[in-house]
Wavefront OBJ file of the C-alpha trace (Angstrom):
o trace
v 123.490 84.866 99.378
v 124.386 88.230 97.924
v 127.757 87.891 96.140
v 130.141 90.677 97.086
v 133.144 89.462 95.054
v 134.422 86.572 93.128
v 137.873 84.987 93.310
v 139.412 82.908 90.541
v 142.425 80.648 90.768
v 143.990 77.575 89.358
v 144.539 74.669 91.648
v 147.004 71.865 90.875
v 145.965 68.560 92.403
v 148.651 66.014 93.559
v 148.383 64.069 90.274
v 149.291 67.373 88.462
v 145.778 67.867 87.069
v 144.912 71.523 86.975
v 141.419 72.729 88.046
v 139.831 76.174 87.901
v 138.360 77.310 91.233
v 135.753 80.072 91.344
v 134.886 81.252 94.842
v 131.784 83.460 95.219
v 132.105 85.339 98.487
v 129.080 86.781 100.262
v 128.220 88.652 103.392
v 129.305 87.366 106.790
v 132.097 85.219 105.325
v 129.739 82.904 103.403
v 131.190 81.412 100.222
v 130.478 78.976 97.536
v 133.235 77.178 95.667
v 132.822 75.779 92.148
v 135.688 73.658 90.668
v 135.992 73.406 86.904
v 138.126 70.987 85.000
v 140.837 73.139 83.395
v 140.871 71.326 80.042
v 143.440 72.058 77.340
v 142.283 75.567 76.581
v 143.069 78.639 78.736
v 139.999 80.628 79.858
v 139.944 83.974 81.490
v 138.421 84.850 84.811
v 135.213 86.249 83.368
v 134.566 82.967 81.422
v 135.356 80.999 84.576
v 132.815 83.015 86.558
v 130.159 82.655 83.841
v 130.669 78.853 83.634
v 130.541 78.487 87.428
v 127.386 80.670 87.636
v 125.719 78.512 85.020
v 126.603 75.375 87.084
v 125.077 76.892 90.245
v 121.835 77.718 88.445
v 121.620 74.171 87.110
v 122.242 72.748 90.552
v 119.642 74.989 92.175
v 116.995 74.285 89.586
v 117.770 70.519 89.694
v 117.433 70.407 93.456
v 114.325 72.477 93.559
v 112.532 70.526 90.869
v 113.533 67.117 92.410
v 112.850 67.999 96.129
v 111.996 64.866 98.061
v 112.799 62.523 95.288
v 115.390 59.734 95.493
v 118.432 60.405 93.272
v 119.731 57.592 91.128
v 123.463 57.793 90.387
v 124.183 58.268 86.736
v 127.096 58.503 84.448
v 127.768 62.254 84.073
v 128.578 61.794 80.306
v 125.090 60.274 79.786
v 122.885 63.009 78.220
v 119.661 63.872 79.953
v 117.350 63.655 76.925
v 114.307 65.113 78.814
v 116.159 68.382 79.409
v 116.017 71.384 77.118
v 118.622 74.146 76.855
v 117.912 77.716 77.548
v 119.889 80.983 77.539
v 119.168 83.521 80.292
v 120.056 87.109 79.506
v 119.954 89.750 82.261
v 119.613 93.343 81.205
v 119.377 96.765 82.797
v 118.834 100.099 81.357
v 118.605 98.650 77.847
v 121.900 96.722 77.984
v 122.638 93.080 78.551
v 124.969 92.839 81.538
v 125.107 89.133 82.162
v 124.292 85.921 80.251
v 124.056 82.350 81.270
v 124.117 79.957 78.312
v 123.230 76.261 78.261
v 120.987 76.191 81.259
v 119.283 72.658 81.100
v 115.849 72.496 82.422
v 112.954 70.015 81.920
v 110.440 72.509 80.322
v 109.619 76.037 79.262
v 107.582 76.288 82.439
v 110.649 75.403 84.526
v 112.636 78.045 82.668
v 109.972 80.602 83.319
v 109.831 79.658 87.062
v 113.596 80.034 87.275
v 113.455 83.416 85.508
v 110.867 84.660 88.017
v 112.848 83.335 90.956
v 116.057 84.857 89.587
v 114.390 88.226 88.937
v 112.918 88.386 92.440
v 116.368 87.588 94.032
v 118.077 90.208 91.807
v 115.286 92.762 92.423
v 115.827 92.469 96.128
v 119.691 92.678 95.753
v 119.386 95.845 93.574
v 116.973 97.560 95.972
v 119.180 96.602 98.996
v 122.160 98.102 97.158
v 120.224 101.405 96.891
v 119.685 101.293 93.128
v 116.560 101.606 91.090
v 115.917 98.499 88.818
v 113.776 100.374 86.304
v 114.076 98.772 82.890
v 115.705 95.640 84.230
v 114.714 92.284 82.948
v 115.537 88.594 82.597
v 114.958 87.277 79.009
v 114.932 83.624 78.199
v 115.804 82.133 74.791
v 115.591 78.551 73.503
v 118.574 76.770 72.119
v 117.852 78.236 68.577
v 118.144 81.743 69.884
v 114.385 82.594 69.804
v 113.203 84.664 72.788
v 110.543 82.732 74.658
v 109.614 85.315 77.305
v 110.759 88.224 79.368
v 110.299 88.770 83.100
v 110.725 92.432 83.958
v 111.648 93.593 87.412
v 108.616 95.892 87.312
v 106.411 92.811 86.830
v 108.072 91.162 89.816
v 107.613 94.225 91.962
v 103.958 94.544 90.938
v 103.288 90.750 91.690
v 105.121 90.903 94.964
v 104.113 94.419 96.184
v 102.432 92.897 99.220
v 105.251 90.417 99.957
v 107.577 91.142 102.878
v 111.164 90.194 102.000
v 113.011 88.359 104.733
v 115.723 90.543 106.223
v 119.328 89.740 105.439
v 121.238 87.953 108.269
l 1 2 3 4 5 6 7 8 9 10 11 12 13 14 15 16 17 18 19 20 21 22 23 24 25 26 27 28 29 30 31 32 33 34 35 36 37 38 39 40 41 42 43 44 45 46 47 48 49 50 51 52 53 54 55 56 57 58 59 60 61 62 63 64 65 66 67 68 69 70 71 72 73 74 75 76 77 78 79 80 81 82 83 84 85 86 87 88 89 90 91 92 93 94 95 96 97 98 99 100 101 102 103 104 105 106 107 108 109 110 111 112 113 114 115 116 117 118 119 120 121 122 123 124 125 126 127 128 129 130 131 132 133 134 135 136 137 138 139 140 141 142 143 144 145 146 147 148 149 150 151 152 153 154 155 156 157 158 159 160 161 162 163 164 165 166 167 168 169
């Protein structure tokens, strides 16, 4: 889904607990809602969107890497010791324009696969928007801030030059 806009709001549940709601709105009326616990500190819309986007990336990677497997229920406060933390930085024309911190994945290989998948999706979105993604890239860092690798949009284009992209609905 290509995101056309985001909507942020605070929702108060019947028990007076406040929740942050981020709605990603796409073409054709499609939308994805992410609800975040409000906590005791106020956060602005940009931070809400960043946190919600990070959650969606983690969900997508988790589902893709566990496709066809049974899922055991677990305590959400229980750490997943086998996961590593990565930071994804998206840049274009020499500037970082979006960052997703604390992406938990099982390995460096899984982080690289996610960076390639993400770069392919963004490349298609940029081309469909009539822009040229020259100089755009996805950089991935480990939890200590060391850059592990970079996936440039030029590399994605070269790799996929014979691939036909599915048309948008």
